[in-house]
N, CA, C, O and the ligand as a Tripos MOL2 file, in Angstrom:
@<TRIPOS>MOLECULE
protein
  285   283    72     0     0
PROTEIN
NO_CHARGES

@<TRIPOS>ATOM
      1 N           0.8520   -1.2490   -0.0080 N.3       1 MET1
      2 CA          0.0170    0.0250    0.0330 C.3       1 MET1
      3 C           0.7580    1.3340   -0.0160 C.2       1 MET1
      4 O           1.7340    1.5030    0.7150 O.2       1 MET1
      5 N           0.3790    2.1850   -0.7730 N.am      2 THR2
      6 CA          1.1690    3.5460   -0.6980 C.3       2 THR2
      7 C           0.9740    4.2220    0.5750 C.2       2 THR2
      8 O          -0.1900    4.3280    0.9610 O.2       2 THR2
      9 N           1.8360    4.6630    1.2410 N.am      3 THR3
     10 CA          1.7260    5.2410    2.5280 C.3       3 THR3
     11 C           2.1460    6.9320    2.4160 C.2       3 THR3
     12 O           1.9200    7.7370    3.3200 O.2       3 THR3
     13 N           2.7200    7.2260    1.2710 N.am      4 ARG4
     14 CA          3.0200    8.5390    1.1450 C.3       4 ARG4
     15 C           2.8010    8.9620   -0.2930 C.2       4 ARG4
     16 O           3.1990    8.3120   -1.2590 O.2       4 ARG4
     17 N           2.1170   10.1410   -0.3570 N.am      5 MET5
     18 CA          1.9530   10.7720   -1.8120 C.3       5 MET5
     19 C           2.4290   12.1420   -1.8240 C.2       5 MET5
     20 O           2.3950   12.8390   -0.8100 O.2       5 MET5
     21 N           2.9320   12.6040   -3.0930 N.am      6 GLU6
     22 CA          3.4180   13.8320   -3.2280 C.3       6 GLU6
     23 C           2.7230   14.5680   -4.4440 C.2       6 GLU6
     24 O           2.5680   13.9980   -5.5240 O.2       6 GLU6
     25 N           2.3390   15.7800   -4.2230 N.am      7 PHE7
     26 CA          1.7620   16.5710   -5.2910 C.3       7 PHE7
     27 C           2.4240   17.8750   -5.4270 C.2       7 PHE7
     28 O           2.8850   18.5050   -4.4750 O.2       7 PHE7
     29 N           2.4540   18.3020   -6.8260 N.am      8 ALA8
     30 CA          2.9590   19.6310   -7.0630 C.3       8 ALA8
     31 C           1.6780   20.5360   -7.1150 C.2       8 ALA8
     32 O           0.6990   20.3400   -7.8340 O.2       8 ALA8
     33 N           1.8510   21.5040   -6.2730 N.am      9 VAL9
     34 CA          0.6600   22.5500   -6.1710 C.3       9 VAL9
     35 C           1.0520   23.9290   -6.6130 C.2       9 VAL9
     36 O           2.0850   24.4780   -6.2310 O.2       9 VAL9
     37 N           0.1680   24.4740   -7.4480 N.am     10 THR10
     38 CA          0.3860   25.7770   -8.0710 C.3      10 THR10
     39 C          -0.6820   26.6650   -7.5370 C.2      10 THR10
     40 O          -1.7390   26.1120   -7.2370 O.2      10 THR10
     41 N          -0.5800   27.9750   -7.3660 N.am     11 GLY11
     42 CA         -1.4440   29.0240   -7.1250 C.3      11 GLY11
     43 C          -1.4590   29.4830   -5.5300 C.2      11 GLY11
     44 O          -2.3250   30.2210   -5.0610 O.2      11 GLY11
     45 N          -0.4180   28.9540   -4.8190 N.am     12 MET12
     46 CA         -0.2330   29.3330   -3.4480 C.3      12 MET12
     47 C           0.5450   30.6010   -3.4080 C.2      12 MET12
     48 O           1.4780   30.7510   -4.1970 O.2      12 MET12
     49 N           0.2100   31.5850   -2.4940 N.am     13 HIS13
     50 CA          0.8960   32.8200   -2.2550 C.3      13 HIS13
     51 C           1.5180   33.0940   -1.0660 C.2      13 HIS13
     52 O           2.3580   33.9920   -1.0090 O.2      13 HIS13
     53 N           1.1810   32.3630    0.0020 N.am     14 CYS14
     54 CA          1.7140   32.6600    1.2520 C.3      14 CYS14
     55 C           1.5090   31.3980    2.1670 C.2      14 CYS14
     56 O           0.8790   30.4390    1.7190 O.2      14 CYS14
     57 N           2.0250   31.3780    3.4370 N.am     15 ASP15
     58 CA          1.9970   30.1780    4.2890 C.3      15 ASP15
     59 C           0.4800   29.9400    4.6720 C.2      15 ASP15
     60 O           0.1840   28.7910    4.9990 O.2      15 ASP15
     61 N          -0.5180   30.9110    4.6650 N.am     16 SER16
     62 CA         -1.7470   30.6160    5.0290 C.3      16 SER16
     63 C          -2.4080   29.6730    3.8900 C.2      16 SER16
     64 O          -3.2380   28.8140    4.1880 O.2      16 SER16
     65 N          -1.9980   29.8890    2.6310 N.am     17 CYS17
     66 CA         -2.5890   28.9190    1.6710 C.3      17 CYS17
     67 C          -2.1890   27.5800    1.9500 C.2      17 CYS17
     68 O          -3.0330   26.6840    1.9300 O.2      17 CYS17
     69 N          -0.8420   27.3180    2.2410 N.am     18 GLY18
     70 CA         -0.4540   25.9850    2.5580 C.3      18 GLY18
     71 C          -1.1220   25.4480    3.6980 C.2      18 GLY18
     72 O          -1.3880   24.2470    3.6410 O.2      18 GLY18
     73 N          -1.4900   26.1590    4.8490 N.am     19 LEU19
     74 CA         -2.1790   25.6860    5.9690 C.3      19 LEU19
     75 C          -3.5680   25.4330    5.7710 C.2      19 LEU19
     76 O          -4.1310   24.5620    6.4330 O.2      19 LEU19
     77 N          -4.2130   26.1620    4.8610 N.am     20 LEU20
     78 CA         -5.6320   25.9680    4.2860 C.3      20 LEU20
     79 C          -5.5910   24.4100    3.6840 C.2      20 LEU20
     80 O          -6.3140   23.4840    4.0540 O.2      20 LEU20
     81 N          -4.6510   24.3710    2.7530 N.am     21 ILE21
     82 CA         -4.5820   22.9250    2.0520 C.3      21 ILE21
     83 C          -4.4160   21.8580    3.1000 C.2      21 ILE21
     84 O          -5.1400   20.8630    3.0910 O.2      21 ILE21
     85 N          -3.5420   22.0330    3.9390 N.am     22 ASP22
     86 CA         -3.2520   20.9300    5.0440 C.3      22 ASP22
     87 C          -4.3940   20.5980    5.8090 C.2      22 ASP22
     88 O          -4.7310   19.4240    5.9630 O.2      22 ASP22
     89 N          -5.1240   21.7220    6.3890 N.am     23 ASP23
     90 CA         -6.2840   21.4700    7.1420 C.3      23 ASP23
     91 C          -7.2900   20.6790    6.3900 C.2      23 ASP23
     92 O          -7.8260   19.7180    6.9420 O.2      23 ASP23
     93 N          -7.6120   21.0380    5.0710 N.am     24 GLU24
     94 CA         -8.6150   20.4110    4.3850 C.3      24 GLU24
     95 C          -8.2260   18.9160    4.1040 C.2      24 GLU24
     96 O          -8.9980   18.0010    4.3920 O.2      24 GLU24
     97 N          -7.1210   18.7260    3.5880 N.am     25 VAL25
     98 CA         -6.7270   17.4200    3.1220 C.3      25 VAL25
     99 C          -6.5460   16.3960    4.3850 C.2      25 VAL25
    100 O          -6.6490   15.1780    4.2450 O.2      25 VAL25
    101 N          -6.2780   16.9990    5.5700 N.am     26 GLU26
    102 CA         -6.2760   16.2060    6.8180 C.3      26 GLU26
    103 C          -7.6860   15.7760    7.2510 C.2      26 GLU26
    104 O          -7.8520   14.8870    8.0870 O.2      26 GLU26
    105 N          -8.7130   16.4440    6.6490 N.am     27 GLU27
    106 CA        -10.1150   16.0910    6.8760 C.3      27 GLU27
    107 C         -10.4300   14.7080    6.2670 C.2      27 GLU27
    108 O         -11.3650   14.0220    6.6800 O.2      27 GLU27
    109 N          -9.6560   14.3520    5.3270 N.am     28 LEU28
    110 CA         -9.9760   12.9310    4.6220 C.3      28 LEU28
    111 C          -9.6660   11.8010    5.4160 C.2      28 LEU28
    112 O          -8.5980   11.6790    6.0170 O.2      28 LEU28
    113 N         -10.6050   10.9550    5.4270 N.am     29 PRO29
    114 CA        -10.3790    9.6800    6.0870 C.3      29 PRO29
    115 C          -9.1860    8.9100    5.5050 C.2      29 PRO29
    116 O          -9.1150    8.7170    4.2910 O.2      29 PRO29
    117 N          -8.3850    8.5320    6.2330 N.am     30 GLY30
    118 CA         -7.1270    7.6490    5.7120 C.3      30 GLY30
    119 C          -5.8360    8.6200    5.6520 C.2      30 GLY30
    120 O          -4.7150    8.1950    5.3750 O.2      30 GLY30
    121 N          -6.1010    9.8750    5.9220 N.am     31 VAL31
    122 CA         -4.9790   10.7980    5.7460 C.3      31 VAL31
    123 C          -4.4480   11.1000    7.1720 C.2      31 VAL31
    124 O          -5.1690   11.6790    7.9840 O.2      31 VAL31
    125 N          -3.1290   10.6900    7.4900 N.am     32 ALA32
    126 CA         -2.5350   10.8760    8.8170 C.3      32 ALA32
    127 C          -2.1390   12.3010    8.9540 C.2      32 ALA32
    128 O          -2.4060   12.9220    9.9830 O.2      32 ALA32
    129 N          -1.4870   12.8610    7.9140 N.am     33 SER33
    130 CA         -0.9280   14.2340    7.8430 C.3      33 SER33
    131 C          -0.7100   14.8940    6.5010 C.2      33 SER33
    132 O          -0.4760   14.1820    5.5250 O.2      33 SER33
    133 N          -0.7650   16.0830    6.3980 N.am     34 SER34
    134 CA         -0.5800   16.7360    5.1130 C.3      34 SER34
    135 C           0.3780   17.8690    5.4110 C.2      34 SER34
    136 O           0.1030   18.6930    6.2840 O.2      34 SER34
    137 N           1.5200   17.9320    4.6910 N.am     35 THR35
    138 CA          2.5640   18.9010    4.9370 C.3      35 THR35
    139 C           2.8180   19.5920    3.7500 C.2      35 THR35
    140 O           3.2880   18.9340    2.8220 O.2      35 THR35
    141 N           2.5710   20.9640    3.5620 N.am     36 THR36
    142 CA          2.8250   21.6630    2.3280 C.3      36 THR36
    143 C           3.7430   22.6870    2.4610 C.2      36 THR36
    144 O           3.6390   23.5470    3.3360 O.2      36 THR36
    145 N           4.7380   22.6450    1.5530 N.am     37 ASP37
    146 CA          5.9530   23.6890    1.4850 C.3      37 ASP37
    147 C           5.5300   24.5780    0.4440 C.2      37 ASP37
    148 O           5.4630   24.2020   -0.7260 O.2      37 ASP37
    149 N           5.2520   25.6950    0.8000 N.am     38 VAL38
    150 CA          4.7910   26.7310   -0.2750 C.3      38 VAL38
    151 C           5.8260   27.0750   -1.1630 C.2      38 VAL38
    152 O           5.5740   27.1260   -2.3670 O.2      38 VAL38
    153 N           7.0690   27.3420   -0.6990 N.am     39 ARG39
    154 CA          8.1230   27.7080   -1.5320 C.3      39 ARG39
    155 C           8.4690   26.6440   -2.5370 C.2      39 ARG39
    156 O           8.8940   26.9700   -3.6450 O.2      39 ARG39
    157 N           8.3070   25.4020   -2.2000 N.am     40 ARG40
    158 CA          8.7770   24.4300   -3.0760 C.3      40 ARG40
    159 C           7.5660   23.8430   -3.9600 C.2      40 ARG40
    160 O           7.6920   22.9630   -4.8110 O.2      40 ARG40
    161 N           6.3810   24.4840   -3.6080 N.am     41 GLU41
    162 CA          5.0800   24.1040   -4.2510 C.3      41 GLU41
    163 C           4.8100   22.6370   -4.1960 C.2      41 GLU41
    164 O           4.3730   22.0270   -5.1720 O.2      41 GLU41
    165 N           5.0700   22.0800   -3.0570 N.am     42 ARG42
    166 CA          4.7330   20.6200   -2.8920 C.3      42 ARG42
    167 C           3.9260   20.4760   -1.6540 C.2      42 ARG42
    168 O           4.0360   21.2120   -0.6740 O.2      42 ARG42
    169 N           3.0000   19.3500   -1.7830 N.am     43 THR43
    170 CA          2.2330   18.8970   -0.6880 C.3      43 THR43
    171 C           2.6160   17.4030   -0.4660 C.2      43 THR43
    172 O           2.5650   16.6330   -1.4240 O.2      43 THR43
    173 N           3.0040   16.9630    0.7840 N.am     44 VAL44
    174 CA          3.2010   15.5810    1.0140 C.3      44 VAL44
    175 C           2.2450   15.1110    1.9620 C.2      44 VAL44
    176 O           2.0720   15.6680    3.0460 O.2      44 VAL44
    177 N           1.5450   13.9790    1.5370 N.am     45 VAL45
    178 CA          0.4520   13.5640    2.2630 C.3      45 VAL45
    179 C           0.8330   12.0800    2.7650 C.2      45 VAL45
    180 O           1.2170   11.2500    1.9410 O.2      45 VAL45
    181 N           0.7210   11.7730    4.0930 N.am     46 ASP46
    182 CA          0.9590   10.4890    4.7260 C.3      46 ASP46
    183 C          -0.2780    9.6980    5.1000 C.2      46 ASP46
    184 O          -1.1510   10.2670    5.7560 O.2      46 ASP46
    185 N          -0.4130    8.5340    4.7650 N.am     47 LEU47
    186 CA         -1.5640    7.8370    4.8050 C.3      47 LEU47
    187 C          -1.5610    6.7500    5.8860 C.2      47 LEU47
    188 O          -0.5360    6.1290    6.1680 O.2      47 LEU47
    189 N          -2.8860    6.5170    6.5540 N.am     48 THR48
    190 CA         -2.9750    5.3660    7.2880 C.3      48 THR48
    191 C          -3.8070    4.2480    6.7030 C.2      48 THR48
    192 O          -3.8400    3.1340    7.2270 O.2      48 THR48
    193 N          -4.4800    4.5600    5.6050 N.am     49 ALA49
    194 CA         -5.4610    3.7330    4.8170 C.3      49 ALA49
    195 C          -5.4010    4.3440    3.3510 C.2      49 ALA49
    196 O          -5.0590    5.5050    3.1310 O.2      49 ALA49
    197 N          -5.7460    3.4970    2.4470 N.am     50 PRO50
    198 CA         -5.7580    3.8470    1.0830 C.3      50 PRO50
    199 C          -6.5380    5.0360    0.6490 C.2      50 PRO50
    200 O          -7.7430    5.0910    0.8970 O.2      50 PRO50
    201 N          -5.9220    5.9950    0.0140 N.am     51 VAL51
    202 CA         -6.6930    7.2360   -0.4770 C.3      51 VAL51
    203 C          -6.1880    7.3490   -1.8810 C.2      51 VAL51
    204 O          -4.9840    7.2070   -2.0920 O.2      51 VAL51
    205 N          -7.0450    7.5990   -2.8810 N.am     52 THR52
    206 CA         -6.5600    7.8540   -4.2170 C.3      52 THR52
    207 C          -6.0610    9.3050   -4.4800 C.2      52 THR52
    208 O          -6.6170   10.2770   -3.9680 O.2      52 THR52
    209 N          -4.9610    9.4020   -5.3220 N.am     53 PRO53
    210 CA         -4.5520   10.6610   -5.5400 C.3      53 PRO53
    211 C          -5.4950   11.6860   -6.0690 C.2      53 PRO53
    212 O          -5.3080   12.8850   -5.8640 O.2      53 PRO53
    213 N          -6.5750   11.1950   -6.7910 N.am     54 ASP54
    214 CA         -7.5990   12.0200   -7.3110 C.3      54 ASP54
    215 C          -8.5170   12.4820   -6.1080 C.2      54 ASP54
    216 O          -9.1530   13.5240   -6.2680 O.2      54 ASP54
    217 N          -8.6280   11.8440   -5.0100 N.am     55 THR55
    218 CA         -9.3280   12.3910   -4.0170 C.3      55 THR55
    219 C          -8.6270   13.5290   -3.3280 C.2      55 THR55
    220 O          -9.2730   14.4590   -2.8450 O.2      55 THR55
    221 N          -7.4390   13.4760   -3.2800 N.am     56 VAL56
    222 CA         -6.6160   14.5690   -2.6750 C.3      56 VAL56
    223 C          -6.5710   15.8270   -3.6480 C.2      56 VAL56
    224 O          -6.6300   16.9930   -3.2590 O.2      56 VAL56
    225 N          -6.4750   15.4730   -4.7860 N.am     57 ILE57
    226 CA         -6.4570   16.4980   -6.0360 C.3      57 ILE57
    227 C          -7.8220   17.3560   -5.7920 C.2      57 ILE57
    228 O          -7.8140   18.5810   -5.6750 O.2      57 ILE57
    229 N          -8.9390   16.5870   -5.7330 N.am     58 ALA58
    230 CA        -10.2250   17.2310   -5.6590 C.3      58 ALA58
    231 C         -10.4280   18.2270   -4.5810 C.2      58 ALA58
    232 O         -10.9670   19.3230   -4.7390 O.2      58 ALA58
    233 N          -9.9340   17.7360   -3.4310 N.am     59 VAL59
    234 CA         -9.8360   18.6720   -2.1660 C.3      59 VAL59
    235 C          -9.0750   20.0500   -2.4260 C.2      59 VAL59
    236 O          -9.5130   21.1780   -2.2030 O.2      59 VAL59
    237 N          -7.7230   19.6640   -2.9970 N.am     60 ILE60
    238 CA         -6.9910   20.8750   -3.2890 C.3      60 ILE60
    239 C          -7.5730   21.8430   -4.2330 C.2      60 ILE60
    240 O          -7.4750   23.0550   -4.0390 O.2      60 ILE60
    241 N          -8.1740   21.3390   -5.2450 N.am     61 THR61
    242 CA         -8.9740   22.0820   -6.2760 C.3      61 THR61
    243 C         -10.1130   22.8120   -5.7680 C.2      61 THR61
    244 O         -10.3810   23.9440   -6.1710 O.2      61 THR61
    245 N         -10.8660   22.1330   -4.8010 N.am     62 GLU62
    246 CA        -12.0370   22.8650   -4.1750 C.3      62 GLU62
    247 C         -11.6650   23.9830   -3.3840 C.2      62 GLU62
    248 O         -12.4480   24.9280   -3.2810 O.2      62 GLU62
    249 N         -10.4240   23.9900   -2.7400 N.am     63 VAL63
    250 CA         -9.9740   25.3260   -2.0070 C.3      63 VAL63
    251 C          -9.1960   26.2860   -2.9310 C.2      63 VAL63
    252 O          -8.6010   27.2580   -2.4650 O.2      63 VAL63
    253 N          -9.2080   26.0150   -4.1660 N.am     64 GLY64
    254 CA         -8.7240   26.9460   -5.1530 C.3      64 GLY64
    255 C          -7.4470   26.9200   -5.6080 C.2      64 GLY64
    256 O          -6.9100   27.9600   -5.9900 O.2      64 GLY64
    257 N          -6.8330   25.7740   -5.6220 N.am     65 TYR65
    258 CA         -5.3620   25.5150   -6.0590 C.3      65 TYR65
    259 C          -5.3000   24.5470   -7.0680 C.2      65 TYR65
    260 O          -6.3060   23.8590   -7.2390 O.2      65 TYR65
    261 N          -4.1730   24.3330   -7.8720 N.am     66 THR66
    262 CA         -4.1330   23.2870   -8.8050 C.3      66 THR66
    263 C          -3.1010   22.1990   -8.2850 C.2      66 THR66
    264 O          -2.0360   22.5560   -7.7820 O.2      66 THR66
    265 N          -3.4140   20.9710   -8.4090 N.am     67 ALA67
    266 CA         -2.4960   19.9610   -7.9200 C.3      67 ALA67
    267 C          -2.2230   18.8960   -8.9460 C.2      67 ALA67
    268 O          -3.1410   18.6030   -9.7110 O.2      67 ALA67
    269 N          -1.1690   18.3380   -9.0390 N.am     68 VAL68
    270 CA         -0.7240   17.2190   -9.9830 C.3      68 VAL68
    271 C          -0.1000   16.1900   -9.0510 C.2      68 VAL68
    272 O           0.7040   16.5370   -8.1860 O.2      68 VAL68
    273 N          -0.4380   15.0280   -9.2120 N.am     69 HIS69
    274 CA          0.2000   13.8860   -8.4870 C.3      69 HIS69
    275 C           1.6580   13.6060   -9.0110 C.2      69 HIS69
    276 O           1.8160   13.2310  -10.1730 O.2      69 HIS69
    277 N           2.7130   13.7850   -8.1670 N.am     70 VAL70
    278 CA          3.9770   13.4860   -8.7750 C.3      70 VAL70
    279 C           4.7610   12.2630   -8.2970 C.2      70 VAL70
    280 O           5.6590   11.7620   -8.9730 O.2      70 VAL70
    281 N           4.3600   11.7810   -7.0360 N.am     71 ALA71
    282 CA          5.0500   10.6090   -6.6060 C.3      71 ALA71
    283 C           3.9800   10.0020   -5.5220 C.2      71 ALA71
    284 O           4.2340    8.9580   -4.9210 O.2      71 ALA71
    285 CU         -1.9550   32.7150    0.8960 Cu       72 CU72
@<TRIPOS>BOND
     1     1     2 1
     2     2     3 1
     3     3     4 2
     4     3     5 am
     5     5     6 1
     6     6     7 1
     7     7     8 2
     8     7     9 am
     9     9    10 1
    10    10    11 1
    11    11    12 2
    12    11    13 am
    13    13    14 1
    14    14    15 1
    15    15    16 2
    16    15    17 am
    17    17    18 1
    18    18    19 1
    19    19    20 2
    20    19    21 am
    21    21    22 1
    22    22    23 1
    23    23    24 2
    24    23    25 am
    25    25    26 1
    26    26    27 1
    27    27    28 2
    28    27    29 am
    29    29    30 1
    30    30    31 1
    31    31    32 2
    32    31    33 am
    33    33    34 1
    34    34    35 1
    35    35    36 2
    36    35    37 am
    37    37    38 1
    38    38    39 1
    39    39    40 2
    40    39    41 am
    41    41    42 1
    42    42    43 1
    43    43    44 2
    44    43    45 am
    45    45    46 1
    46    46    47 1
    47    47    48 2
    48    47    49 am
    49    49    50 1
    50    50    51 1
    51    51    52 2
    52    51    53 am
    53    53    54 1
    54    54    55 1
    55    55    56 2
    56    55    57 am
    57    57    58 1
    58    58    59 1
    59    59    60 2
    60    59    61 am
    61    61    62 1
    62    62    63 1
    63    63    64 2
    64    63    65 am
    65    65    66 1
    66    66    67 1
    67    67    68 2
    68    67    69 am
    69    69    70 1
    70    70    71 1
    71    71    72 2
    72    71    73 am
    73    73    74 1
    74    74    75 1
    75    75    76 2
    76    75    77 am
    77    77    78 1
    78    78    79 1
    79    79    80 2
    80    79    81 am
    81    81    82 1
    82    82    83 1
    83    83    84 2
    84    83    85 am
    85    85    86 1
    86    86    87 1
    87    87    88 2
    88    87    89 am
    89    89    90 1
    90    90    91 1
    91    91    92 2
    92    91    93 am
    93    93    94 1
    94    94    95 1
    95    95    96 2
    96    95    97 am
    97    97    98 1
    98    98    99 1
    99    99   100 2
   100    99   101 am
   101   101   102 1
   102   102   103 1
   103   103   104 2
   104   103   105 am
   105   105   106 1
   106   106   107 1
   107   107   108 2
   108   107   109 am
   109   109   110 1
   110   110   111 1
   111   111   112 2
   112   111   113 am
   113   113   114 1
   114   114   115 1
   115   115   116 2
   116   115   117 am
   117   117   118 1
   118   118   119 1
   119   119   120 2
   120   119   121 am
   121   121   122 1
   122   122   123 1
   123   123   124 2
   124   123   125 am
   125   125   126 1
   126   126   127 1
   127   127   128 2
   128   127   129 am
   129   129   130 1
   130   130   131 1
   131   131   132 2
   132   131   133 am
   133   133   134 1
   134   134   135 1
   135   135   136 2
   136   135   137 am
   137   137   138 1
   138   138   139 1
   139   139   140 2
   140   139   141 am
   141   141   142 1
   142   142   143 1
   143   143   144 2
   144   143   145 am
   145   145   146 1
   146   146   147 1
   147   147   148 2
   148   147   149 am
   149   149   150 1
   150   150   151 1
   151   151   152 2
   152   151   153 am
   153   153   154 1
   154   154   155 1
   155   155   156 2
   156   155   157 am
   157   157   158 1
   158   158   159 1
   159   159   160 2
   160   159   161 am
   161   161   162 1
   162   162   163 1
   163   163   164 2
   164   163   165 am
   165   165   166 1
   166   166   167 1
   167   167   168 2
   168   167   169 am
   169   169   170 1
   170   170   171 1
   171   171   172 2
   172   171   173 am
   173   173   174 1
   174   174   175 1
   175   175   176 2
   176   175   177 am
   177   177   178 1
   178   178   179 1
   179   179   180 2
   180   179   181 am
   181   181   182 1
   182   182   183 1
   183   183   184 2
   184   183   185 am
   185   185   186 1
   186   186   187 1
   187   187   188 2
   188   187   189 am
   189   189   190 1
   190   190   191 1
   191   191   192 2
   192   191   193 am
   193   193   194 1
   194   194   195 1
   195   195   196 2
   196   195   197 am
   197   197   198 1
   198   198   199 1
   199   199   200 2
   200   199   201 am
   201   201   202 1
   202   202   203 1
   203   203   204 2
   204   203   205 am
   205   205   206 1
   206   206   207 1
   207   207   208 2
   208   207   209 am
   209   209   210 1
   210   210   211 1
   211   211   212 2
   212   211   213 am
   213   213   214 1
   214   214   215 1
   215   215   216 2
   216   215   217 am
   217   217   218 1
   218   218   219 1
   219   219   220 2
   220   219   221 am
   221   221   222 1
   222   222   223 1
   223   223   224 2
   224   223   225 am
   225   225   226 1
   226   226   227 1
   227   227   228 2
   228   227   229 am
   229   229   230 1
   230   230   231 1
   231   231   232 2
   232   231   233 am
   233   233   234 1
   234   234   235 1
   235   235   236 2
   236   235   237 am
   237   237   238 1
   238   238   239 1
   239   239   240 2
   240   239   241 am
   241   241   242 1
   242   242   243 1
   243   243   244 2
   244   243   245 am
   245   245   246 1
   246   246   247 1
   247   247   248 2
   248   247   249 am
   249   249   250 1
   250   250   251 1
   251   251   252 2
   252   251   253 am
   253   253   254 1
   254   254   255 1
   255   255   256 2
   256   255   257 am
   257   257   258 1
   258   258   259 1
   259   259   260 2
   260   259   261 am
   261   261   262 1
   262   262   263 1
   263   263   264 2
   264   263   265 am
   265   265   266 1
   266   266   267 1
   267   267   268 2
   268   267   269 am
   269   269   270 1
   270   270   271 1
   271   271   272 2
   272   271   273 am
   273   273   274 1
   274   274   275 1
   275   275   276 2
   276   275   277 am
   277   277   278 1
   278   278   279 1
   279   279   280 2
   280   279   281 am
   281   281   282 1
   282   282   283 1
   283   283   284 2
@<TRIPOS>SUBSTRUCTURE
     1 MET1         2 RESIDUE 1 A MET
     2 THR2         6 RESIDUE 1 A THR
     3 THR3        10 RESIDUE 1 A THR
     4 ARG4        14 RESIDUE 1 A ARG
     5 MET5        18 RESIDUE 1 A MET
     6 GLU6        22 RESIDUE 1 A GLU
     7 PHE7        26 RESIDUE 1 A PHE
     8 ALA8        30 RESIDUE 1 A ALA
     9 VAL9        34 RESIDUE 1 A VAL
    10 THR10       38 RESIDUE 1 A THR
    11 GLY11       42 RESIDUE 1 A GLY
    12 MET12       46 RESIDUE 1 A MET
    13 HIS13       50 RESIDUE 1 A HIS
    14 CYS14       54 RESIDUE 1 A CYS
    15 ASP15       58 RESIDUE 1 A ASP
    16 SER16       62 RESIDUE 1 A SER
    17 CYS17       66 RESIDUE 1 A CYS
    18 GLY18       70 RESIDUE 1 A GLY
    19 LEU19       74 RESIDUE 1 A LEU
    20 LEU20       78 RESIDUE 1 A LEU
    21 ILE21       82 RESIDUE 1 A ILE
    22 ASP22       86 RESIDUE 1 A ASP
    23 ASP23       90 RESIDUE 1 A ASP
    24 GLU24       94 RESIDUE 1 A GLU
    25 VAL25       98 RESIDUE 1 A VAL
    26 GLU26      102 RESIDUE 1 A GLU
    27 GLU27      106 RESIDUE 1 A GLU
    28 LEU28      110 RESIDUE 1 A LEU
    29 PRO29      114 RESIDUE 1 A PRO
    30 GLY30      118 RESIDUE 1 A GLY
    31 VAL31      122 RESIDUE 1 A VAL
    32 ALA32      126 RESIDUE 1 A ALA
    33 SER33      130 RESIDUE 1 A SER
    34 SER34      134 RESIDUE 1 A SER
    35 THR35      138 RESIDUE 1 A THR
    36 THR36      142 RESIDUE 1 A THR
    37 ASP37      146 RESIDUE 1 A ASP
    38 VAL38      150 RESIDUE 1 A VAL
    39 ARG39      154 RESIDUE 1 A ARG
    40 ARG40      158 RESIDUE 1 A ARG
    41 GLU41      162 RESIDUE 1 A GLU
    42 ARG42      166 RESIDUE 1 A ARG
    43 THR43      170 RESIDUE 1 A THR
    44 VAL44      174 RESIDUE 1 A VAL
    45 VAL45      178 RESIDUE 1 A VAL
    46 ASP46      182 RESIDUE 1 A ASP
    47 LEU47      186 RESIDUE 1 A LEU
    48 THR48      190 RESIDUE 1 A THR
    49 ALA49      194 RESIDUE 1 A ALA
    50 PRO50      198 RESIDUE 1 A PRO
    51 VAL51      202 RESIDUE 1 A VAL
    52 THR52      206 RESIDUE 1 A THR
    53 PRO53      210 RESIDUE 1 A PRO
    54 ASP54      214 RESIDUE 1 A ASP
    55 THR55      218 RESIDUE 1 A THR
    56 VAL56      222 RESIDUE 1 A VAL
    57 ILE57      226 RESIDUE 1 A ILE
    58 ALA58      230 RESIDUE 1 A ALA
    59 VAL59      234 RESIDUE 1 A VAL
    60 ILE60      238 RESIDUE 1 A ILE
    61 THR61      242 RESIDUE 1 A THR
    62 GLU62      246 RESIDUE 1 A GLU
    63 VAL63      250 RESIDUE 1 A VAL
    64 GLY64      254 RESIDUE 1 A GLY
    65 TYR65      258 RESIDUE 1 A TYR
    66 THR66      262 RESIDUE 1 A THR
    67 ALA67      266 RESIDUE 1 A ALA
    68 VAL68      270 RESIDUE 1 A VAL
    69 HIS69      274 RESIDUE 1 A HIS
    70 VAL70      278 RESIDUE 1 A VAL
    71 ALA71      282 RESIDUE 1 A ALA
    72 CU72       285 GROUP 0 **** ****
């Protein structure tokens, strides 16, 4: 099982953007933690149960950013 996924995220302007993404992604069942690095434009998501990349992308899109699954 995949325990970590990484996304390239664009559209973030400040640390609040990263915190917003992490708060929303961490609401998903199966997500242990979400860590966004605004400068690197990356979000790393650690899982405790299977979650599809598309599920995470949908949440990030919903709050106004663009995400691509990279690993
Ligand atoms: Cu911001």
